[in-house]
TIZA-137629 format. One line per 10 residues: their letters; for each residue x negated, y negated, z negated of N, C-alpha, C. Coordinates in Angstrom, 3 decimals, m for minus. Atoms other than C-alpha are relative to their C-alpha. Last residue first. Example, Ala and Ser with C-alpha at 12.3 -4.5 7.8 and 13.67 -1.06 7.14 Angstrom:
2
sa> 0.820 1.190 0.060 m13.670 1.060 m7.140 0.770 m1.090 m0.730 | m0.890 1.190 0.000 m12.300 4.500 m7.800 m0.900 m1.200 0.000
END
This chain:
273
xxxxxxxxxx> 1.166 0.459 m0.766 10.394 m47.449 7.088 m1.006 1.137 0.105 | m0.230 m0.212 m1.421 13.936 m46.687 5.953 m1.129 m0.489 0.861 | m0.217 1.273 m0.686 13.461 m48.307 2.550 0.237 0.164 1.508 | 0.170 m0.107 m1.452 13.667 m45.291 0.211 0.397 m1.306 0.671 | m0.687 1.170 m0.549 13.132 m45.872 m3.510 m0.247 m0.021 1.505 | 0.619 0.716 m1.127 12.278 m42.537 m5.109 0.830 m1.217 0.395 | m0.867 0.035 m1.198 13.523 m41.526 m8.586 m0.711 m0.756 1.131 | m0.908 1.146 0.027 10.644 m40.813 m10.999 0.897 0.047 1.228 | m1.229 m0.392 0.709 8.467 m37.828 m11.885 0.936 m1.187 m0.211 | m0.161 0.948 1.100 5.176 m39.458 m10.792 1.270 0.234 m0.805
xxxxxxxxxx> 1.146 m0.128 0.891 4.241 m36.430 m8.651 0.109 m0.935 m1.208 | 0.053 m1.356 0.551 7.689 m36.182 m7.093 m1.121 0.105 m1.024 | m1.046 m0.105 1.015 7.995 m39.957 m6.698 0.012 1.373 m0.650 | 0.447 0.710 1.200 4.664 m40.108 m4.885 1.005 0.140 m1.128 | 1.053 m0.816 0.603 5.799 m37.422 m2.430 m0.494 m0.654 m1.285 | m0.604 m1.219 0.526 9.061 m39.265 m1.727 m1.032 0.858 m0.715 | m0.737 0.329 1.216 7.323 m42.635 m1.379 0.597 1.247 m0.637 | 1.008 0.322 1.001 4.843 m41.260 1.146 0.663 m0.290 m1.343 | 0.613 m1.269 0.376 7.726 m39.706 3.038 m1.055 m0.216 m1.078 | m0.927 m0.714 0.878 9.658 m42.989 2.966 m0.562 1.353 m0.422
xxxxxxxxxx> 0.202 0.439 1.375 6.621 m44.810 4.341 0.928 0.725 m0.967 | m0.691 1.244 0.324 6.882 m42.716 7.491 m0.280 m0.378 m1.447 | 0.947 0.859 0.703 4.751 m40.016 9.073 0.579 m1.384 m0.260 | 0.139 m0.226 1.434 7.791 m37.801 9.812 m1.003 m0.924 m0.686 | m0.629 1.001 0.856 8.709 m39.329 13.166 m0.244 0.159 m1.494 | m0.031 1.365 m0.519 6.664 m37.653 15.891 0.414 m1.023 m1.044 | 1.374 0.392 m0.292 5.645 m34.396 14.198 m0.068 m1.438 0.489 | 0.697 0.306 1.247 9.127 m34.218 12.715 m1.442 m0.415 0.238 | m0.595 1.201 0.595 10.830 m34.506 16.094 m0.756 m0.393 m1.270 | 0.505 1.158 m0.742 8.461 m32.008 17.718 0.519 m1.300 m0.599
xxxxxxxxxx> 1.431 0.097 0.305 9.189 m29.435 15.001 m0.617 m1.191 0.722 | 0.175 0.638 1.310 12.901 m30.219 15.243 m1.479 m0.086 m0.372 | m0.372 1.414 m0.027 12.946 m29.560 18.992 m0.279 m0.663 m1.342 | 1.019 0.754 m0.727 10.992 m26.317 18.849 0.312 m1.495 m0.021 | 1.219 0.022 0.805 13.264 m24.945 16.134 m1.108 m0.792 0.692 | m0.191 0.927 1.107 16.394 m25.924 18.051 m1.227 m0.112 m0.878 | 0.099 1.364 m0.538 15.150 m24.229 21.211 0.154 m1.033 m1.105 | 1.387 0.247 m0.400 14.495 m20.990 19.325 m0.183 m1.422 0.527 | 0.817 0.155 1.204 17.889 m21.120 17.578 m1.434 m0.345 0.368 | m0.375 1.267 0.623 19.734 m21.734 20.864 m0.827 m0.265 m1.255
xxxxxxxxxx> 0.615 1.089 m0.773 17.832 m18.930 22.597 0.306 m1.358 m0.638 | 1.460 m0.043 0.094 18.674 m16.403 19.874 m0.658 m1.173 0.727 | 0.533 1.197 0.657 22.324 m17.398 19.447 m1.520 m0.100 0.057 | m0.592 1.261 m0.485 24.104 m15.049 21.863 m0.634 m1.263 m0.576 | 0.318 0.429 m1.362 21.596 m12.202 21.238 0.625 m1.332 0.414 | 0.958 1.105 m0.028 21.812 m11.954 17.444 m0.147 m0.612 1.389 | m0.536 1.150 0.728 25.005 m9.873 17.312 m0.925 m1.210 0.096 | m1.138 0.526 m0.763 23.780 m7.525 20.060 0.583 m1.234 m0.687 | 0.500 0.613 m1.233 20.388 m7.045 18.392 1.133 m0.654 0.788 | 0.662 1.263 0.358 21.945 m6.428 14.969 m0.469 m0.733 1.248
xxxxxxxxxx> m1.036 0.942 0.444 24.351 m3.851 16.405 m0.634 m1.347 m0.339 | m0.686 0.487 m1.187 21.485 m2.167 18.260 1.086 m1.002 m0.332 | 0.885 0.984 m0.624 19.445 m1.929 15.073 0.618 m0.583 1.262 | 0.001 1.179 0.871 22.394 m0.250 13.367 m0.882 m1.096 0.605 | m1.287 0.662 m0.195 22.767 2.110 16.338 0.071 m1.270 m0.836 | 0.052 0.705 m1.284 19.051 2.928 16.315 1.310 m0.716 0.302 | 0.829 1.209 0.004 19.170 3.681 12.605 m0.020 m0.761 1.318 | 1.037 m0.241 m1.014 22.165 6.060 12.630 m0.855 m1.251 0.201 | m0.527 m0.047 m1.368 23.986 5.186 9.377 m1.121 0.247 1.003 | m0.586 m1.323 m0.226 22.772 6.073 5.866 0.541 0.162 1.417
xxxxxxxxxx> 1.057 m0.943 m0.350 20.453 3.040 5.836 0.532 1.401 0.280 | 0.461 0.286 m1.358 23.437 0.665 5.917 m0.988 1.071 0.456 | m1.137 m0.323 m0.862 24.958 2.306 2.827 m0.353 m0.233 1.466 | m0.033 m1.457 m0.105 21.531 2.217 1.172 1.161 0.460 0.883 | 1.103 m0.396 m0.884 21.238 m1.504 1.921 m0.019 1.512 0.200 | m0.377 0.373 m1.367 24.689 m2.107 0.407 m1.079 0.427 0.987 | m1.090 m0.891 m0.399 23.810 m0.171 m2.742 0.426 m0.274 1.438 | 0.577 m1.307 m0.309 20.488 m2.000 m2.939 1.082 0.982 0.446 | 0.782 0.137 m1.229 22.169 m5.386 m2.689 m0.597 1.344 0.407 | m0.942 0.055 m1.121 24.776 m4.376 m5.263 m0.737 m0.109 1.329
xxxxxxxxxx> m0.571 m1.346 m0.153 22.061 m3.333 m7.715 0.956 0.046 1.184 | 1.034 m0.836 m0.609 20.225 m6.611 m7.135 0.507 1.426 0.217 | 0.199 0.449 m1.384 23.369 m8.604 m7.791 m1.009 0.877 0.718 | m1.138 m0.495 m0.787 24.249 m6.596 m10.914 m0.148 m0.378 1.470 | 0.086 m1.460 m0.078 20.785 m7.170 m12.363 1.118 0.577 0.860 | 1.055 m0.384 m0.945 20.845 m10.883 m11.533 m0.078 1.511 0.180 | 1.365 0.344 0.389 24.153 m11.534 m13.247 m0.990 0.536 1.027 | 0.126 0.669 1.303 27.943 m11.517 m12.898 m1.414 m0.458 m0.349 | 0.018 m0.992 1.076 28.115 m10.830 m9.152 m0.354 m0.676 m1.326 | 0.681 0.507 1.184 29.071 m13.088 m6.231 0.163 1.020 m1.126
xxxxxxxxxx> m0.596 m0.315 1.299 29.958 m11.770 m2.783 m0.850 m0.594 m1.105 | m1.148 m0.903 m0.158 29.389 m12.498 0.908 0.740 0.234 m1.297 | 0.244 m1.327 0.562 27.165 m15.550 0.465 1.262 0.841 0.149 | 1.457 m0.107 0.060 27.064 m18.694 2.607 m0.415 1.347 m0.589 | 0.536 m1.118 m0.764 30.702 m18.118 3.483 m1.509 0.113 0.011 | 0.328 0.458 m1.350 32.106 m21.498 2.460 m0.646 1.092 0.847 | m1.169 0.587 m0.651 33.918 m20.113 m0.585 m0.290 m0.401 1.439 | m0.872 m1.088 m0.445 31.021 m17.868 m1.571 1.195 m0.549 0.772 | 0.709 m0.725 m1.056 28.599 m20.789 m1.670 0.844 1.146 0.539 | m0.143 0.781 m1.238 31.149 m22.832 m3.611 m0.689 0.719 1.163
xxxxxxxxxx> m1.421 m0.038 m0.365 31.379 m20.106 m6.263 0.238 m0.770 1.289 | m0.305 m1.260 m0.674 27.601 m19.644 m6.286 1.453 0.066 0.452 | 0.090 m1.196 0.815 26.932 m23.293 m7.093 0.441 1.236 0.783 | m1.287 m0.679 0.113 26.176 m26.155 m4.751 m0.189 1.282 m0.812 | 0.058 m1.369 0.477 23.358 m28.690 m4.994 1.412 0.579 0.012 | m0.649 m0.358 1.262 23.409 m31.844 m2.886 m0.238 1.466 m0.360 | 0.998 m0.687 0.801 20.864 m32.799 m0.214 0.564 0.494 m1.320 | 0.001 0.388 1.417 23.494 m35.256 0.989 m1.150 0.587 m0.785 | m0.044 1.450 0.169 23.092 m35.236 4.793 m0.162 m0.413 m1.456 | 1.232 0.611 m0.513 21.929 m31.598 4.953 m0.027 m1.508 m0.186
xxxxxxxxxx> 1.153 m0.390 0.812 24.619 m30.130 2.679 m1.266 m0.724 0.439 | m0.172 0.508 1.365 27.457 m32.072 4.291 m1.228 0.310 m0.860 | 0.231 1.451 m0.006 26.151 m31.424 7.801 0.138 m0.592 m1.404 | 1.433 0.238 m0.167 25.873 m27.699 7.123 m0.305 m1.490 m0.038 | 0.648 m0.272 1.284 29.416 m27.609 5.745 m1.504 m0.237 0.088 | m0.410 1.010 0.976 30.787 m29.314 8.846 m0.668 0.194 m1.339 | 0.800 1.217 m0.127 28.729 m27.143 11.202 0.361 m1.064 m1.028 | m0.678 1.038 m0.765 30.184 m23.854 10.053 m0.759 m1.307 m0.055 | m0.947 0.749 0.843 29.060 m21.526 7.263 0.763 m1.083 0.761 | m0.362 m0.692 1.238 27.143 m18.738 9.010 1.115 m0.727 m0.736
xxxxxxxxxx> m0.699 m1.233 m0.357 26.844 m19.848 12.647 0.496 0.749 m1.226 | m1.294 0.306 m0.626 26.037 m23.383 11.472 0.786 1.241 0.388 | m1.155 0.078 0.892 23.424 m21.902 9.082 1.310 m0.385 0.687 | m0.668 m1.280 0.271 20.900 m20.716 11.669 1.287 m0.139 m0.808 | m0.244 m0.791 m1.206 19.556 m23.847 13.394 0.851 1.238 m0.285 | m0.855 0.770 m0.900 19.808 m26.392 10.584 0.351 0.786 1.257 | m1.360 0.152 0.543 18.505 m23.839 8.094 0.922 m0.707 0.980 | m1.020 m0.888 m0.518 15.559 m22.825 10.285 1.402 m0.159 m0.525 | 0.444 m1.388 m0.007 12.198 m24.174 9.141 1.129 0.965 0.356 | 0.556 m0.414 m1.291 12.642 m27.849 10.040 m0.425 1.468 0.080
xxxxxxxxxx> 0.231 m1.437 0.184 14.762 m29.581 7.415 m0.420 0.618 1.332 | m1.049 m0.724 m0.709 14.358 m33.277 8.283 m0.313 1.487 m0.153 | 0.378 m0.955 m1.033 12.073 m34.661 5.587 1.267 0.516 0.679 | 0.294 0.707 m1.253 12.399 m37.736 3.363 m0.510 0.913 1.109 | 1.437 0.242 m0.014 12.207 m35.869 0.021 m0.447 m0.508 1.381 | 0.370 0.714 1.226 15.923 m36.123 m0.668 m1.494 m0.241 m0.115 | m0.280 1.430 m0.183 16.648 m35.192 2.950 m0.407 m0.818 m1.219 | 1.071 0.723 m0.687 14.861 m31.876 2.381 0.252 m1.493 0.154 | 0.422 1.222 0.686 17.303 m30.677 m0.272 m0.981 m0.864 0.777 | 0.728 0.368 m1.219 19.364 m28.012 1.451 m0.569 m1.392 m0.263
xxxxxxxxxx> 0.169 1.401 m0.379 20.351 m26.864 m2.027 m0.827 m0.117 1.271 | 0.586 0.157 m1.329 21.715 m23.614 m3.442 m0.106 m1.487 0.342 | m0.244 1.350 m0.498 22.490 m22.607 m7.004 m0.807 m0.191 1.274 | 0.747 0.484 m1.167 22.814 m19.060 m8.323 0.412 m1.417 0.379 | 0.818 1.158 0.372 24.113 m18.525 m11.876 m0.759 m0.592 1.186 | m0.855 1.127 0.372 27.002 m16.284 m10.776 m0.806 m1.254 m0.334 | m0.467 m0.108 1.379 24.619 m13.936 m8.991 0.747 m1.278 m0.360 | 0.474 0.936 1.018 24.407 m14.050 m5.220 0.512 0.380 m1.370 | m0.759 m0.209 1.222 24.645 m11.817 m2.155 m0.588 m0.911 m1.071 | 0.445 0.667 1.223 23.462 m12.748 1.355 0.965 0.317 m1.142
xxxxxxxxxx> m1.065 0.028 0.997 23.676 m10.656 4.527 m0.576 m0.622 m1.266 | m1.259 m0.397 m0.634 21.641 m10.729 7.742 1.187 m0.156 m0.935 | m0.460 m1.335 0.374 18.660 m12.682 6.406 1.331 0.290 0.689 | 0.541 m0.953 m0.965 17.253 m15.676 8.307 0.382 1.435 m0.337 | m0.745 0.208 m1.242 19.508 m18.066 6.381 m0.463 0.971 1.078 | m1.197 m0.853 0.061 17.987 m16.478 3.254 0.896 m0.218 1.212 | 0.331 m1.420 0.021 14.587 m17.901 4.188 1.251 0.873 m0.011 | 0.456 m0.392 m1.339 15.718 m21.368 5.193 m0.212 1.503 0.070 | m1.214 m0.074 m0.802 17.601 m21.552 1.886 m0.330 0.340 1.447 | m0.714 m1.193 0.434 14.423 m20.721 0.013 1.274 0.199 0.792
xxxxxxxxxx> 0.547 m1.142 m0.706 12.593 m23.302 2.115 0.634 1.311 m0.412 | 0.821 0.335 m1.167 14.897 m25.947 0.700 m0.451 1.214 0.778 | 0.126 1.386 m0.443 16.135 m24.668 m2.665 m0.823 m0.079 1.286 | 0.404 m0.310 m1.379 17.446 m21.338 m3.942 m0.014 m1.339 0.737 | 0.135 1.019 m1.043 17.723 m21.745 m7.713 m0.472 0.597 1.327 | 0.621 1.271 0.343 18.983 m18.981 m9.974 m0.080 m0.931 1.199 | m0.351 0.432 1.352 19.726 m15.580 m8.494 m0.711 m1.313 m0.282 | 0.427 1.304 0.497 19.796 m14.536 m4.848 0.506 m0.234 m1.411 | m0.616 0.023 1.325 19.874 m11.026 m3.379 m0.526 m1.218 m0.735 | 0.601 0.878 0.990 19.140 m11.206 0.361 0.810 0.045 m1.291
xxxxxxxxxx> m0.999 0.442 0.970 20.102 m8.205 2.516 m0.714 m0.844 m1.050 | 0.561 0.577 1.223 17.924 m7.703 5.596 1.129 m0.534 m0.872 | m0.836 1.003 0.676 18.977 m5.401 8.441 m0.588 m0.433 m1.348 | m0.680 m0.611 1.134 16.013 m3.580 10.065 0.846 m1.064 m0.695 | m1.112 m0.811 m0.505 15.143 m4.950 13.507 0.778 0.683 m1.124 | 0.172 m1.369 0.467 13.054 m7.707 11.941 1.209 0.832 0.426 | 0.305 m0.882 m1.110 13.609 m10.768 14.121 m0.227 1.447 m0.420 | m1.158 m0.101 m0.896 15.382 m12.784 11.415 m0.225 1.025 1.097 | m1.074 m0.627 0.782 12.629 m12.052 8.899 1.222 0.211 0.885 | 0.347 m1.418 0.102 9.888 m12.777 11.459 1.039 0.766 m0.813
xxxxxxxxxx> m0.612 m0.681 m1.130 11.708 m16.058 12.146 m0.332 1.485 0.000 | m1.388 m0.270 0.362 10.695 m17.137 8.651 0.723 0.728 1.125 | m0.003 m0.874 1.169 6.981 m16.799 9.450 1.430 0.373 m0.386 | 0.197 m1.366 m0.471 7.457 m18.226 12.950 0.010 0.991 m1.156 | m1.241 m0.460 m0.633 8.906 m21.413 11.461 m0.118 1.462 0.423 | m0.927 m0.275 1.096 5.857 m21.721 9.217 1.351 0.466 0.539 | 0.491 m1.201 0.680 3.523 m21.410 12.208 0.940 0.387 m1.134 | m0.369 m1.138 m0.833 5.668 m23.873 14.149 m0.525 1.312 m0.581 | m1.457 m0.218 0.080 5.437 m26.407 11.344 0.381 1.247 0.779 | m0.289 m0.566 1.316 1.665 m25.941 11.174 1.490 0.257 m0.185
xxxxxxxxxx> 0.411 m1.403 m0.007 1.232 m26.442 14.915 0.322 0.674 m1.331 | m0.931 m0.733 m0.861 3.245 m29.667 14.785 m0.327 1.494 0.002 | m1.216 m0.161 0.787 1.134 m30.856 11.842 1.058 0.771 0.797 | 0.272 m1.013 1.019 m2.071 m30.240 13.758 1.245 0.281 m0.829 | 0.067 m1.288 m0.676 m0.642 m32.142 16.723 m0.251 1.124 m0.987 | m1.365 m0.361 m0.415 0.405 m35.068 14.528 0.012 1.377 0.667 | m0.759 m0.486 1.153 m2.990 m35.115 12.825 1.426 0.404 0.350 | 0.598 m1.201 0.564 m4.747 m35.313 16.209 0.763 0.539 m1.199 | m0.576 m1.189 m0.621 m2.351 m37.802 17.830 m0.526 1.283 m0.636 | 0.908 m0.755 m0.836 m3.211 m40.627 15.459 0.638 1.284 0.516
xxxxxxxxxx> m0.102 0.385 m1.393 m0.768 m43.240 14.195 m0.787 0.878 0.953 | m1.316 m0.200 m0.609 0.003 m41.718 10.800 0.067 m0.353 1.481 | 0.377 0.446 m1.342 m3.568 m41.283 9.652 1.215 0.076 0.919 | 1.144 0.903 0.056 m3.047 m41.057 5.891 m0.350 m0.588 1.365 | m0.386 1.245 0.662 0.468 m39.611 6.118 m1.138 m1.011 0.045 | m1.050 0.623 m0.804 m0.416 m36.973 8.710 0.386 m1.345 m0.587 | 0.577 0.664 m1.170 m3.704 m36.158 6.975 1.042 m0.724 0.844 | 0.940 1.080 0.290 m1.936 m35.524 3.648 m0.565 m0.698 1.225 | m0.606 1.317 m0.157 1.075 m33.528 4.834 m1.009 m1.138 m0.115 | m0.773 0.046 m1.241 m0.466 m30.115 5.461 0.512 m1.401 0.274
xxxxxxxxxx> 0.907 0.186 m1.120 m3.163 m30.536 2.824 0.703 m0.071 1.336 | 0.302 1.419 m0.191 m0.445 m31.032 0.239 m0.919 m0.269 1.170 | m0.058 0.281 m1.435 0.743 m27.451 0.709 m0.334 m1.460 0.305 | 0.875 m0.920 m0.725 m0.346 m26.290 m2.745 m0.064 m0.311 1.488 | 1.375 0.160 0.477 1.148 m29.347 m4.440 m0.945 0.854 0.833 | 0.554 1.258 m0.493 4.328 m29.463 m2.358 m1.450 m0.198 m0.423 | 0.913 0.412 1.071 5.112 m25.786 m2.938 m0.740 m1.252 0.478 | 1.384 0.322 m0.341 7.998 m25.474 m0.476 m0.783 m0.455 m1.223 | 0.297 0.528 m1.324 11.165 m23.932 m1.884 m1.473 m0.311 0.175 | m0.101 1.460 0.029 12.123 m23.595 m5.562 m0.290 m0.623 1.360
xxxxxxxxxx> 1.143 0.822 m0.398 12.664 m19.900 m4.896 0.327 m1.480 m0.130 | 0.408 m0.540 m1.292 14.870 m16.997 m6.029 m1.205 m0.769 0.510 | m0.383 0.744 m1.205 14.951 m18.084 m9.650 m0.485 0.690 1.269 | m1.364 0.518 0.065 15.011 m16.316 m13.029 0.482 m0.605 1.302 | m0.331 0.995 1.006 11.947 m14.147 m12.544 1.425 m0.490 0.140 | 0.341 m0.430 1.345 11.037 m12.407 m9.296 0.344 m1.113 m0.991 | 1.038 0.759 0.677 12.869 m13.254 m6.095 m0.260 0.543 m1.389 | m0.396 0.635 1.250 14.842 m11.083 m3.692 m1.170 m0.762 m0.598 | 0.891 1.140 0.216 14.877 m9.538 m0.213 0.456 m0.738 m1.245 | m0.553 0.909 0.999 16.413 m6.076 0.211 m1.041 m1.074 m0.273
xxxxxxxxxx> 0.891 0.746 0.888 15.431 m4.352 3.452 0.833 m0.828 m0.970 | m0.620 1.241 0.482 17.091 m1.675 5.578 m0.933 m0.622 m1.024 | m1.189 0.253 m0.800 16.028 1.356 7.664 0.745 m1.258 m0.422 | m0.809 1.091 0.565 12.460 1.890 6.493 1.166 m0.281 0.934 | m0.614 m0.474 1.247 10.837 5.266 7.241 0.895 m1.048 m0.645 | m1.187 m0.815 m0.305 10.193 4.310 10.879 0.703 0.524 m1.242 | m0.004 m1.187 0.863 7.897 1.453 9.740 1.251 0.846 0.261 | 0.652 m1.114 m0.692 7.423 m0.996 12.630 0.070 1.315 m0.777 | m0.634 m0.210 m1.303 9.923 m3.602 11.423 m0.558 1.250 0.683 | m1.290 m0.637 0.262 8.647 m3.193 7.884 0.739 0.292 1.298
xxxxxxxxxx> 0.234 m1.377 0.420 5.078 m3.900 9.027 1.316 0.730 m0.247 | 0.491 m0.721 m1.169 6.135 m7.001 10.958 m0.241 1.466 m0.331 | m1.171 m0.374 m0.789 8.189 m8.075 7.976 m0.383 0.644 1.329 | m0.837 m0.963 0.711 5.155 m7.940 5.715 1.165 0.445 0.878 | 0.713 m1.273 0.018 2.813 m9.644 8.170 0.857 1.086 m0.639 | m0.161 m0.663 m1.303 5.341 m12.411 8.868 m0.727 1.337 0.063 | m1.380 m0.330 m0.367 5.668 m13.196 5.125 0.109 0.680 1.368 | m0.355 m1.395 0.209 1.959 m12.968 4.246 1.382 0.385 0.527 | 0.896 m0.926 m0.698 0.562 m16.202 5.674 0.516 1.430 m0.072 | m0.161 0.199 m1.437 3.508 m18.427 4.734 m0.896 0.921 0.805
xxxxxxxxxx> m1.340 m0.366 m0.452 3.682 m17.047 1.206 0.094 m0.068 1.512 | m0.078 m1.468 m0.045 m0.084 m17.191 0.680 1.368 0.468 0.503 | 0.682 m0.570 m1.171 m0.166 m20.874 1.667 0.103 1.518 0.098 | 1.310 0.547 m0.305 2.459 m21.914 m0.909 m0.646 0.693 1.179 | 0.608 m0.572 m1.199 6.174 m21.256 m1.194 m1.293 m0.726 0.364 | 0.184 1.031 m1.019 7.484 m21.844 m4.698 m0.919 0.523 1.106 | 0.297 m0.621 m1.297 8.314 m18.611 m6.503 m0.102 m1.028 1.120 | m1.218 m0.122 m0.789 9.886 m20.642 m9.322 m0.218 0.593 1.370 | m1.242 m0.036 0.775 6.490 m21.665 m10.639 1.210 0.083 0.930 | m0.429 1.263 0.585 3.589 m20.935 m8.271 1.331 0.176 m0.743
xxxxxxxxxx> 0.236 0.073 1.432 2.255 m17.389 m7.796 0.452 m1.306 m0.664 | 0.760 1.236 0.268 4.928 m16.990 m6.536 m1.284 m0.059 0.813 | 0.638 0.020 1.318 6.333 m13.488 m6.801 m0.775 m1.276 m0.296 | 0.849 1.176 0.101 8.854 m13.160 m3.977 m0.568 m0.065 m1.413 | m0.245 0.910 1.116 10.166 m9.597 m3.910 m0.981 m1.157 0.035 | 1.022 1.042 m0.094 10.515 m7.407 m0.811 0.335 m1.056 m1.056 | m0.314 1.212 0.762 12.496 m4.214 m1.510 m1.199 m0.945 0.096 | 1.141 0.734 0.526 12.338 m1.542 1.186 0.502 m1.195 m0.803 | m0.251 1.421 0.251 15.193 0.927 1.714 m1.263 m0.627 m0.589 | m0.168 0.705 m1.282 14.694 4.361 3.349 0.352 m1.480 m0.141
xxxxxxxxxx> m1.235 m0.451 m0.643 15.170 6.184 0.013 0.359 m0.841 1.217 | m0.587 m1.206 0.580 12.466 4.155 m1.716 1.295 0.309 0.734 | m0.931 m0.728 m0.856 10.113 1.418 m0.564 0.476 1.268 m0.692 | m0.221 m1.376 0.424 8.341 m1.262 m2.582 1.004 0.655 0.936 | m0.798 m0.764 m0.959 6.836 m4.571 m1.500 0.076 1.442 m0.480 | 0.171 m1.434 0.184 5.532 m7.190 m3.931 0.922 0.688 0.998 | m1.107 m0.951 m0.068 5.075 m10.724 m2.758 m0.390 1.322 m0.645 | m1.246 0.735 0.204 2.959 m13.891 m2.942 1.218 0.911 m0.035 | 0.139 1.016 1.036 m0.487 m12.328 m3.395 1.312 m0.696 m0.327 | m0.397 1.341 m0.422 0.003 m9.062 m1.491 m0.129 m0.971 m1.162
xxx> m0.155 0.888 1.155 m1.872 m5.814 m2.088 0.296 m1.412 0.508 | 0.723 1.270 m0.043 m1.240 m3.491 0.857 0.269 m0.797 m1.264 | m0.833 1.194 0.000 0.000 0.000 0.000 m0.878 m1.259 0.000
END
């Protein structure tokens, strides 16, 4: 078994469990996460013994999203040298690398069931949007929070969630950056079912994955392929567009203010510059 830094991977009875482990607080997504995620799902896709995947987080929370401290090197040059093509190009390449990491989850031929407890913020929501089915515990909270830190969400939520919850709900979440609880998430279709606690949610996810794994594997993979086909090109084009948009427009004073406010633990003051 490969030793991963940001995940653990276990397999039993034709079901693999992929668990986010940090190492940052709240399973925040640092460099190891983005490097390892596509490798893990590439291996699971190729493993004939795996027929379904459960995706979950360790500890109380699924994920706080992007680890701003660990990923500071991605944003720093863009903000410091905002007019130069070199930093913009490097940033564009980095966005597309991160997009490809999450797309590896969506492209995995084995159905992926996400089991969410606690906070699922930003990149965490991008990640579960790439799963096939989402279950949540009663304490789960979801937030498409990028607007609050002066970023257009660019890793897949804006491209994948409209087919899941409808464009109106996506616009509300993306424009406001608000938090929603598990009951609201179930009401709008973000999650299929809500369970009393984390243990019950994980058990339900495994039961569902085992039910999927009991069916003919090539047929299940065919169903996923057929369901994904109508939207695949639209998602890919949307990801390319938003990466170019952010590379062009993200180096703004509001981004600098947002990052400073996070580190100084104060409300940001956005000026639209």
